[in-house]
C-alpha positions as CSV (number, residue, x, y, z in Angstrom):
1,M,23.0,-65.8,24.2
2,N,20.8,-63.4,23.1
3,D,21.1,-59.4,23.6
4,T,19.5,-59.6,27.0
5,D,22.6,-62.1,27.9
6,F,25.2,-59.3,27.4
7,T,27.0,-58.7,30.9
8,P,29.6,-55.7,29.9
9,S,33.2,-56.2,31.5
10,E,34.1,-54.2,34.3
11,K,36.8,-52.5,32.4
12,L,33.7,-51.6,29.6
13,T,31.7,-50.4,32.9
14,A,34.5,-48.3,34.4
15,N,35.4,-46.7,31.2
16,L,31.3,-45.7,30.3
17,E,31.6,-44.0,33.8
18,R,34.8,-42.3,32.7
19,V,32.8,-41.0,29.6
20,D,29.6,-39.5,32.0
21,Q,32.9,-37.7,33.9
22,L,34.5,-36.4,30.5
23,T,31.4,-35.0,28.8
24,K,30.6,-33.6,31.7
25,R,34.7,-31.8,31.1
26,L,33.4,-31.2,27.6
27,I,30.4,-29.2,28.4
28,S,32.3,-27.4,30.5
29,A,35.1,-25.9,28.3
30,I,33.2,-25.4,25.1
31,S,31.1,-23.6,27.6
32,E,34.2,-21.4,28.4
33,K,34.7,-19.9,24.6
34,K,34.1,-16.3,25.2
35,E,33.8,-15.3,21.8
36,P,32.4,-17.0,18.7
37,T,35.1,-16.6,15.7
38,P,33.8,-13.9,13.5
39,A,31.8,-15.5,10.1
40,A,34.6,-13.9,7.7
41,L,36.9,-16.5,8.9
42,Q,35.1,-19.5,9.4
43,G,35.2,-19.9,5.4
44,P,33.5,-18.5,2.1
45,S,30.8,-16.6,2.0
46,Q,27.2,-18.6,0.7
47,E,27.4,-16.0,-2.3
48,L,30.6,-17.8,-3.4
49,F,28.8,-20.5,-3.8
50,M,25.5,-19.4,-5.3
51,R,27.3,-17.7,-8.0
52,A,29.3,-21.1,-8.5
53,A,25.6,-23.0,-8.2
54,T,24.0,-20.0,-10.5
55,A,26.9,-20.9,-13.5
56,Y,26.2,-24.7,-12.9
57,V,22.8,-24.3,-13.8
58,A,23.1,-21.6,-16.7
59,E,25.7,-24.2,-18.2
60,M,23.1,-26.7,-17.8
61,M,20.0,-24.6,-19.6
62,A,23.1,-23.2,-22.4
63,N,24.0,-26.9,-22.2
64,P,22.0,-30.1,-21.4
65,T,23.3,-33.1,-23.3
66,K,27.0,-32.4,-21.4
67,I,25.7,-32.2,-17.8
68,L,23.2,-35.0,-18.6
69,E,26.4,-37.3,-20.0
70,H,28.1,-35.9,-16.9
71,Q,25.1,-37.3,-14.3
72,V,24.4,-40.2,-16.1
73,G,28.0,-41.4,-16.3
74,F,28.5,-40.8,-11.9
75,W,24.7,-43.0,-11.7
76,T,26.2,-45.6,-13.9
77,K,29.5,-46.2,-11.8
78,S,27.4,-46.1,-8.7
79,V,24.8,-48.1,-9.6
80,K,27.3,-50.9,-10.8
81,H,29.0,-50.7,-7.6
82,Y,25.9,-51.3,-5.9
83,V,25.2,-54.4,-8.0
84,E,28.1,-55.4,-7.1
85,A,28.4,-55.6,-3.9
86,Q,25.0,-56.9,-3.2
87,A,26.2,-59.6,-6.2
88,A,29.2,-61.0,-4.0
89,L,26.8,-61.4,-1.5
90,S,24.5,-63.2,-3.0
91,Q,26.8,-65.9,-3.3
92,G,27.9,-66.1,0.0
93,K,31.1,-64.2,-0.4
94,I,31.9,-62.3,2.7
95,Q,34.4,-59.9,0.2
96,A,34.1,-56.8,-1.4
97,P,33.9,-56.9,-5.6
98,K,36.9,-55.9,-7.4
99,D,38.2,-52.2,-6.4
100,E,39.7,-49.9,-8.9
101,T,39.9,-47.0,-6.5
102,P,43.0,-44.8,-7.0
103,F,45.4,-45.4,-3.6
104,D,44.7,-43.1,-0.9
105,R,46.6,-43.2,2.1
106,R,43.4,-41.9,4.3
107,F,42.4,-45.7,3.2
108,Q,45.5,-47.6,3.9
109,N,43.8,-50.4,6.5
110,P,43.2,-54.1,5.0
111,L,39.3,-54.1,6.0
112,W,38.8,-51.2,3.4
113,D,40.1,-53.7,0.6
114,T,38.5,-56.9,1.7
115,H,35.7,-56.1,4.4
116,P,32.2,-55.7,2.2
117,Y,30.8,-52.6,4.2
118,F,33.4,-50.6,4.1
119,N,35.0,-51.5,1.3
120,F,31.3,-50.3,-0.3
121,L,31.6,-46.9,2.1
122,K,34.9,-46.2,0.9
123,Q,33.6,-46.9,-3.1
124,Q,31.1,-45.1,-3.1
125,Y,32.9,-42.2,-1.2
126,M,35.3,-41.7,-4.3
127,L,32.5,-41.9,-7.1
128,N,30.6,-39.0,-5.2
129,A,34.1,-36.8,-4.9
130,E,35.4,-37.6,-8.6
131,A,31.7,-36.8,-9.2
132,V,31.7,-33.7,-7.7
133,G,35.2,-32.4,-8.9
134,Q,34.0,-33.1,-12.5
135,A,30.9,-31.2,-12.3
136,I,32.8,-27.7,-10.9
137,Q,36.0,-29.0,-13.7
138,D,33.2,-28.3,-16.4
139,I,31.2,-25.2,-15.8
140,E,32.3,-22.7,-18.3
141,H,30.9,-19.6,-16.9
142,L,32.7,-18.9,-13.9
143,E,35.5,-16.6,-13.5
144,P,39.0,-18.7,-13.2
145,R,39.9,-17.0,-9.9
146,E,36.8,-18.0,-8.4
147,K,36.3,-21.5,-10.1
148,R,40.0,-22.3,-8.3
149,R,37.7,-21.0,-4.5
150,V,34.6,-23.1,-5.4
151,E,37.3,-26.5,-6.4
152,Y,39.5,-25.9,-3.3
153,F,36.7,-25.4,-0.7
154,S,34.5,-27.8,-2.5
155,R,37.9,-29.8,-2.0
156,Q,37.5,-29.4,2.3
157,I,33.6,-30.1,2.2
158,I,34.6,-33.6,0.1
159,D,37.7,-34.4,2.6
160,M,35.5,-33.6,6.0
161,F,32.8,-36.3,5.0
162,S,35.5,-39.3,4.1
163,P,34.4,-42.1,6.6
164,S,37.8,-42.4,7.8
165,N,36.3,-38.9,9.4
166,F,33.9,-40.7,11.4
167,L,33.8,-44.1,13.9
168,G,31.4,-46.0,12.5
169,T,32.2,-45.8,9.1
170,N,36.6,-46.6,10.5
171,P,37.4,-49.7,10.9
172,E,40.7,-49.3,12.6
173,A,39.2,-47.6,15.0
174,L,36.2,-49.5,15.5
175,E,38.7,-52.4,16.2
176,R,41.1,-50.3,18.6
177,A,37.6,-49.8,20.2
178,V,36.7,-53.1,21.0
179,A,40.4,-54.5,21.5
180,T,41.1,-52.2,24.2
181,D,37.1,-52.3,25.8
182,G,36.6,-48.5,24.7
183,E,39.6,-47.4,26.6
184,S,40.7,-46.0,23.2
185,L,37.7,-43.9,22.5
186,V,38.1,-43.0,26.4
187,R,41.8,-41.9,25.5
188,G,40.5,-39.9,22.6
189,L,37.9,-38.2,24.1
190,E,40.4,-37.1,26.9
191,N,42.6,-35.6,24.3
192,L,39.1,-33.7,22.7
193,V,39.1,-32.9,26.5
194,A,42.1,-31.5,27.1
195,D,42.5,-29.4,23.5
196,I,39.0,-27.5,24.0
197,E,40.5,-27.5,27.6
198,A,43.7,-25.3,26.6
199,N,42.7,-23.7,23.6
200,H,39.8,-21.9,26.0
201,G,36.7,-23.3,23.8
202,D,38.0,-23.5,20.4
203,L,38.7,-27.1,18.8
204,L,42.3,-26.9,17.3
205,V,44.1,-30.2,17.2
206,T,47.7,-31.2,19.2
207,L,49.9,-32.1,16.5
208,A,52.8,-32.6,18.6
209,D,53.3,-33.6,22.5
210,K,54.0,-30.6,24.1
211,D,56.2,-31.9,27.1
212,A,58.4,-33.5,24.7
213,F,60.3,-30.1,23.4
214,V,62.0,-27.3,25.3
215,V,63.0,-24.8,23.3
216,G,67.2,-24.2,24.1
217,E,67.7,-27.5,25.9
218,N,66.4,-29.3,22.6
219,L,64.9,-27.0,20.3
220,A,67.2,-24.3,19.4
221,T,70.6,-25.1,20.6
222,S,73.3,-23.9,18.5
223,P,75.7,-22.0,21.0
224,G,75.4,-18.2,21.3
225,R,74.4,-14.8,22.8
226,V,71.8,-12.2,22.2
227,V,74.3,-9.3,21.7
228,F,71.0,-7.1,20.9
229,Q,67.8,-6.2,21.6
230,N,64.6,-3.7,21.1
231,R,60.9,-3.9,21.6
232,M,61.0,-5.8,18.2
233,F,63.3,-8.3,17.8
234,E,66.7,-9.8,19.4
235,L,69.4,-10.3,17.8
236,I,71.3,-13.7,18.3
237,Q,75.5,-14.1,17.7
238,Y,76.5,-18.0,17.1
239,D,79.4,-18.9,18.5
240,A,82.3,-20.0,15.7
241,V,83.7,-23.6,15.7
242,T,86.6,-22.9,13.0
243,E,89.8,-20.8,13.8
244,K,89.0,-18.3,10.4
245,V,85.4,-17.5,9.3
246,E,84.1,-15.5,6.4
247,K,84.8,-11.4,6.8
248,T,81.4,-10.7,5.8
249,P,78.5,-11.8,8.6
250,I,74.9,-13.4,8.1
251,V,72.0,-11.7,8.8
252,I,69.1,-14.2,8.6
253,F,65.5,-12.4,8.9
254,P,63.0,-15.5,9.5
255,P,59.2,-14.6,8.5
256,W,57.3,-13.8,11.7
257,I,54.5,-15.6,11.6
258,N,56.6,-18.3,13.1
259,K,59.3,-18.6,15.1
260,F,63.2,-18.7,14.1
261,Y,64.0,-22.4,15.0
262,I,62.8,-24.0,12.4
263,L,66.2,-23.5,10.9
264,D,67.6,-24.9,14.1
265,L,65.4,-27.7,14.6
266,K,68.1,-30.2,16.0
267,A,71.9,-30.9,14.9
268,Q,71.3,-33.0,12.4
269,N,69.0,-30.6,10.6
270,S,69.9,-27.0,11.6
271,L,71.3,-24.8,8.8
272,I,71.8,-22.8,11.5
273,K,74.7,-24.8,12.9
274,W,76.0,-25.9,9.2
275,L,76.8,-22.2,8.6
276,V,78.8,-22.2,11.6
277,E,81.1,-25.1,10.9
278,Q,81.7,-24.3,6.8
279,G,83.0,-21.3,8.7
280,H,80.5,-18.5,8.4
281,T,79.8,-15.5,11.1
282,V,76.0,-16.2,11.8
283,F,73.5,-13.8,13.3
284,M,69.8,-14.6,13.4
285,V,66.9,-12.3,14.1
286,S,64.3,-13.3,16.6
287,W,61.1,-11.6,16.4
288,V,58.9,-10.2,19.6
289,N,55.4,-12.3,19.9
290,P,53.5,-9.8,19.6
291,D,50.4,-8.5,22.4
292,A,48.2,-5.8,21.8
293,S,50.1,-3.0,22.7
294,Y,51.8,-3.2,18.9
295,A,48.2,-2.2,17.1
296,D,49.6,0.2,15.7
297,V,53.1,-1.1,14.0
298,G,53.2,-1.7,10.6
299,M,55.4,-2.8,7.9
300,L,57.2,0.8,7.7
301,D,58.5,-0.2,11.7
302,Y,59.3,-3.8,10.7
303,V,61.9,-2.2,7.9
304,E,63.5,0.8,9.9
305,E,63.4,-1.2,13.3
306,G,63.8,-4.9,12.5
307,Y,65.3,-5.3,9.0
308,E,68.0,-1.6,9.3
309,T,68.4,-1.8,12.4
310,A,69.2,-5.5,12.3
311,I,71.7,-4.8,9.8
312,E,73.9,-1.6,11.4
313,Q,73.9,-3.6,14.6
314,V,75.4,-6.6,12.7
315,K,78.2,-4.5,11.1
316,K,78.9,-3.3,14.9
317,A,79.3,-6.5,16.7
318,A,81.1,-8.1,13.8
319,K,83.1,-4.7,13.1
320,S,82.1,-5.5,9.7
321,K,81.7,-2.8,6.4
322,K,79.4,-5.0,4.8
323,V,76.6,-8.0,5.4
324,N,75.3,-11.4,4.1
325,A,71.3,-10.8,4.1
326,V,68.8,-13.9,3.7
327,G,65.2,-13.4,4.2
328,Y,62.9,-16.5,4.5
329,C,59.3,-16.2,3.0
330,I,57.4,-12.9,4.1
331,A,60.7,-11.8,6.0
332,G,62.2,-12.2,2.2
333,T,59.3,-10.1,0.6
334,T,60.1,-7.7,3.4
335,L,64.3,-8.3,2.5
336,A,63.1,-6.8,-1.0
337,L,61.1,-3.7,0.5
338,T,63.9,-3.1,2.7
339,L,66.8,-3.0,-0.5
340,A,64.3,-1.6,-2.4
341,R,63.9,1.5,-0.8
342,R,68.3,1.4,0.3
343,A,68.8,1.5,-3.1
344,K,66.7,5.0,-3.7
345,R,68.7,6.3,-0.7
346,G,71.5,5.8,-2.1
347,Q,72.2,2.9,0.7
348,T,73.4,-0.7,-0.9
349,D,77.3,0.1,-0.3
350,D,76.6,-2.1,3.4
351,I,74.9,-5.1,1.3
352,N,77.2,-7.3,0.4
353,C,74.6,-9.6,-1.5
354,A,71.1,-10.6,-0.4
355,T,69.6,-15.0,-0.1
356,F,65.6,-15.2,-0.4
357,F,64.1,-18.3,0.9
358,T,61.0,-19.0,-0.5
359,T,59.9,-15.1,-1.3
360,L,57.2,-13.8,-2.6
361,T,57.8,-10.5,-3.9
362,D,55.1,-10.8,-7.1
363,F,52.0,-11.7,-6.4
364,S,49.9,-11.6,-9.8
365,D,50.1,-15.6,-9.2
366,Q,49.0,-16.7,-5.6
367,G,49.3,-19.7,-6.1
368,E,47.2,-22.2,-3.3
369,V,46.8,-19.6,-0.2
370,G,45.1,-17.2,-3.0
371,V,41.6,-18.6,-2.1
372,F,42.6,-16.8,1.4
373,L,42.9,-13.9,0.1
374,N,39.7,-12.4,-1.7
375,N,37.8,-9.4,0.5
376,D,35.5,-12.2,2.2
377,F,38.8,-12.9,3.8
378,I,40.4,-9.8,4.2
379,N,37.2,-7.5,5.5
380,G,37.1,-10.3,8.0
381,I,40.3,-10.2,9.1
382,E,40.4,-6.3,9.1
383,A,37.6,-6.1,10.9
384,E,38.9,-8.2,13.4
385,C,42.7,-5.9,13.8
386,Q,40.5,-3.3,14.3
387,R,38.7,-4.6,17.3
388,T,41.8,-6.4,18.9
389,G,45.2,-4.3,17.7
390,L,46.0,-8.6,16.7
391,L,45.9,-11.0,14.4
392,E,46.3,-13.8,16.7
393,S,48.1,-17.2,16.4
394,V,45.0,-19.1,15.9
395,Y,43.7,-17.6,12.5
396,M,47.1,-18.0,10.6
397,A,47.2,-21.3,11.9
398,R,44.2,-22.5,11.1
399,T,44.5,-21.3,7.4
400,F,47.7,-22.4,6.6
401,S,46.4,-26.3,8.1
402,Y,43.4,-25.8,5.8
403,L,45.7,-25.9,2.7
404,R,46.6,-29.6,4.5
405,S,43.8,-30.5,5.9
406,N,44.2,-34.2,5.8
407,D,47.5,-33.8,7.2
408,L,47.1,-31.4,10.0
409,I,43.8,-31.7,10.8
410,Y,41.1,-34.8,9.6
411,G,44.7,-37.3,10.3
412,P,45.6,-35.6,13.3
413,A,41.9,-35.6,14.8
414,I,41.6,-39.5,13.8
415,K,44.7,-40.8,15.6
416,S,43.3,-38.4,18.5
417,Y,39.6,-38.5,19.4
418,M,38.8,-42.5,17.9
419,M,42.2,-44.3,17.9
420,G,42.9,-42.3,21.9
421,E,46.6,-42.0,20.5
422,A,49.2,-39.5,22.8
423,P,50.6,-37.1,20.4
424,P,53.9,-37.7,18.2
425,A,56.8,-36.5,19.6
426,F,58.0,-34.7,16.1
427,D,60.0,-31.5,16.8
428,L,58.2,-30.2,13.4
429,L,54.6,-30.2,14.2
430,Y,55.7,-29.0,17.5
431,W,57.3,-25.9,15.9
432,N,54.3,-25.5,13.8
433,G,52.1,-25.0,16.5
434,D,54.4,-22.3,18.0
435,S,53.1,-19.9,16.2
436,T,53.4,-15.8,17.2
437,N,50.5,-13.0,16.6
438,L,50.9,-10.5,13.9
439,P,50.3,-6.4,14.8
440,G,47.0,-5.4,13.2
441,K,48.5,-2.9,11.1
442,M,51.1,-4.8,9.8
443,A,49.0,-8.0,8.9
444,V,46.3,-5.6,6.9
445,E,49.2,-3.4,5.0
446,Y,50.9,-6.9,3.8
447,L,47.9,-8.5,3.0
448,R,46.3,-5.1,1.1
449,G,49.0,-3.6,-0.4
450,L,51.4,-6.9,-1.6
451,C,49.3,-9.5,-1.6
452,Q,45.9,-8.5,-3.0
453,D,47.1,-5.5,-4.7
454,D,50.6,-6.7,-6.4
455,L,51.9,-2.9,-5.6
456,F,55.4,-3.9,-4.8
457,A,55.6,-5.7,-8.2
458,N,53.1,-3.2,-10.9
459,G,52.6,0.0,-9.3
460,G,54.6,1.0,-6.6
461,F,54.0,0.3,-2.5
462,K,54.4,2.5,-0.6
463,L,56.0,2.9,2.5
464,G,56.4,6.1,4.8
465,D,57.7,8.7,2.1
466,D,58.7,6.1,-0.1
467,T,57.3,4.0,-3.3
468,L,59.2,1.2,-4.1
469,Y,59.2,-0.7,-6.6
470,L,60.7,-4.1,-7.2
471,Q,62.2,-3.2,-10.1
472,E,64.9,-0.9,-7.6
473,V,66.2,-4.4,-5.9
474,D,70.1,-4.3,-7.4
475,V,72.2,-6.7,-5.7
476,P,73.2,-9.8,-6.4
477,L,70.9,-12.2,-5.1
478,F,70.2,-15.9,-4.5
479,A,67.3,-17.0,-4.4
480,I,65.7,-20.5,-3.8
481,A,61.6,-21.3,-4.5
482,C,60.4,-25.3,-3.7
483,E,58.8,-27.2,-6.2
484,T,55.6,-28.5,-4.3
485,D,55.3,-25.2,-1.6
486,H,51.6,-24.8,-0.9
487,I,52.2,-21.3,0.8
488,A,54.9,-19.4,-2.0
489,A,54.0,-20.9,-5.5
490,W,57.4,-21.5,-6.9
491,K,56.6,-19.7,-10.3
492,S,55.9,-16.7,-8.5
493,S,58.9,-16.5,-6.6
494,Y,61.0,-16.8,-9.9
495,Y,59.1,-14.2,-11.2
496,G,59.1,-11.7,-9.1
497,V,63.1,-12.8,-9.6
498,Q,63.7,-11.8,-12.9
499,K,61.7,-8.2,-12.1
500,M,64.2,-7.6,-9.7
501,S,67.4,-5.4,-11.5
502,S,70.1,-7.1,-10.1
503,A,72.7,-8.0,-12.8
504,D,73.7,-11.0,-10.7
505,K,71.1,-13.7,-10.1
506,T,70.8,-17.2,-8.9
507,F,68.2,-19.1,-9.1
508,I,67.5,-22.5,-7.8
509,L,64.9,-25.1,-7.8
510,S,64.3,-27.4,-4.5
511,Q,62.5,-30.3,-4.7
512,S,60.0,-30.7,-1.7
513,G,57.8,-27.6,0.5
514,H,57.9,-24.6,2.0
515,I,59.9,-26.1,4.6
516,A,61.4,-29.3,3.8
517,G,62.7,-27.9,0.6
518,I,64.9,-25.6,2.8
519,V,65.4,-27.5,5.7
520,N,67.3,-29.9,3.6
521,P,71.1,-30.5,4.9
522,P,73.1,-32.6,3.0
523,S,73.7,-35.6,4.8
524,K,70.2,-36.6,4.7
525,K,70.7,-36.9,0.4
526,K,67.2,-36.5,0.8
527,Y,65.9,-33.7,-2.3
528,G,68.0,-32.6,-5.2
529,H,67.0,-29.0,-6.8
530,Y,67.1,-27.7,-10.4
531,V,69.8,-25.5,-11.8
532,N,69.7,-22.5,-15.1
533,A,71.7,-19.4,-15.0
534,D,69.0,-18.6,-17.9
535,L,66.4,-16.5,-16.1
536,K,65.1,-14.5,-19.4
537,R,62.6,-17.7,-20.0
538,A,59.1,-18.2,-18.9
539,A,59.0,-20.6,-15.7
540,D,57.9,-23.8,-18.0
541,P,60.2,-23.1,-20.4
542,W,63.1,-22.8,-17.5
543,L,62.1,-25.5,-15.5
544,E,62.3,-27.7,-18.4
545,K,65.9,-26.9,-19.7
546,A,66.8,-26.4,-16.2
547,A,69.7,-29.5,-15.0
548,F,68.8,-31.6,-11.8
549,Q,71.2,-32.4,-9.2
550,D,71.0,-34.6,-6.8
551,G,71.4,-33.6,-2.9
552,S,71.0,-30.6,-1.3
553,W,71.4,-26.4,-2.0
554,W,73.5,-25.9,0.7
555,P,77.0,-26.1,-0.2
556,R,76.3,-24.4,-3.6
557,W,75.1,-21.4,-1.4
558,D,77.4,-21.6,0.5
559,A,80.1,-21.3,-2.3
560,W,78.3,-18.4,-3.7
561,L,78.3,-16.8,-1.2
562,K,82.0,-17.5,-0.5
563,E,82.9,-16.3,-3.7
564,K,81.0,-13.2,-3.1
565,G,82.9,-12.8,-0.3
566,D,86.0,-10.5,0.9
567,G,88.7,-13.7,2.4
568,T,88.9,-14.3,6.3
569,V,89.2,-12.6,9.6
570,A,90.5,-15.0,12.7
571,A,87.2,-16.4,15.2
572,R,84.9,-14.3,16.4
573,K,83.4,-14.4,19.7
574,P,79.9,-13.1,20.1
575,G,78.9,-9.8,22.3
576,G,83.4,-8.7,21.9
577,A,85.7,-10.4,24.4
578,K,84.5,-8.8,27.2
579,G,80.8,-11.0,26.2
580,T,77.3,-9.0,27.1
581,S,74.3,-9.4,30.2
582,L,71.6,-10.1,27.2
583,P,70.7,-14.2,27.4
584,A,72.8,-16.8,26.1
585,A,71.1,-18.5,22.7
586,P,68.2,-18.8,21.7
587,G,67.2,-15.4,23.9
588,S,64.2,-14.7,25.5
589,Y,61.7,-13.5,22.5
590,V,61.5,-17.3,21.4
591,I,60.2,-18.6,24.4
592,A,57.7,-15.9,25.7
593,S,53.9,-17.3,24.4
């Protein structure tokens, strides 16, 4: 049979016709994009890589032997592998040569190891990636901060060019296409077109099945009621399930970058449900998703109309003189600002204790997210905020996704666009895509004054008429950081706690990351935690001397809260016995787009 004898199947012919139709839709969808993403928000400036290239050339001139050794080593490995692959084929063996490259989840399909073509691509890619990484490591005449950024963004380029990301070099996608007569590619193109249409010309990979979840039906289902509402937030009080409850209620301030129901995804891992079952009266702040009318809302508005108002309303609803305040991520940072401001004004009597989840207050070491905190990015954000009044959710979501690009961008894109798979019904990924906008003024104040200039920990952060210092935080506190947190580096969290003046401090280091280390129910028996009462040590020595405890930190926190408490009272009803006209939990703000 020769090439002219090939007759495509009816299914393949039909799929090719569908591709033609989808291509027209794709062109139309892309044309809907009104404005390009500002250049400053797309990536680092050319200047950063020019400085790196200049430093590399200077290194080559000053120490040519070192550079040549590096290059010859790379050439030797690359050519050796090529010769081995050719030798195997010349002997009539349709198999790959010996492969000693490290395990990589992107190359789990057996053909990456057994098929000579795909294995050759994989090994050469791994050798190239190693060579680029080593070349950057060897640059000595570049400031550490700039070197970290070059390392990070070079890794982004390396990851983007992985052979697994392209149809012609992805064996699993090719196998699927052949097995389905091209159906998988058509479904993938349909997914691609749908994503671009849904985002008005932008390409954002859908991470989870959006039809599988409804907030209030199978997410955020803990029963309760909104007991207060203003332009900044709704305050939810949850139903008691015990006859007696702790006298001092808990009020949780979640980050307003995302929605609060990460702490109430489902009954099995709901922190809210668990706290209620332990006999706590729990209030949750559900922040508004701001539009352009919130352009002039700043950090002071979040403190006064958010934190201060919520504390007063919780005391009123619970008929309590004190509250236990909890802040998560940026909401923990702002809780610390609120506490410092209250201490300055002598208003700490009603704060029984404070708890911080993955909170940065000392930004001297910004961790992985620091690559996005240089002026080339922040200037772009500030310009966008001045233009639109908002930092739209898409920019923050994209930034955090690139911190885990293989897991949150390339991997999902391969499954959706090349394999033709439907997005999974995964509640955590659904929540991850349900992000919110940030008021322009607040975003710039936070990024400039706290993240970039680190004024709260060093020099004083100006908030209205007050200049606030981290050392002014003096209430009993319990802080949880997470070992592999890529947003709030645990050591920075630890050093922030060190600088607070509280005489009563507990610091816990949980295993896992920014979400899984916090949403870690005891029933799962999954992640453990480290404890060490000596907070005078530096972070690494603290961890070296810390005791490891199996299981969740939740029970330890519960015991600490009850130790700080003032006994129990009869279970409270949300909104009082007569109820309220405000909506039932989860409220209206969390549902509004």
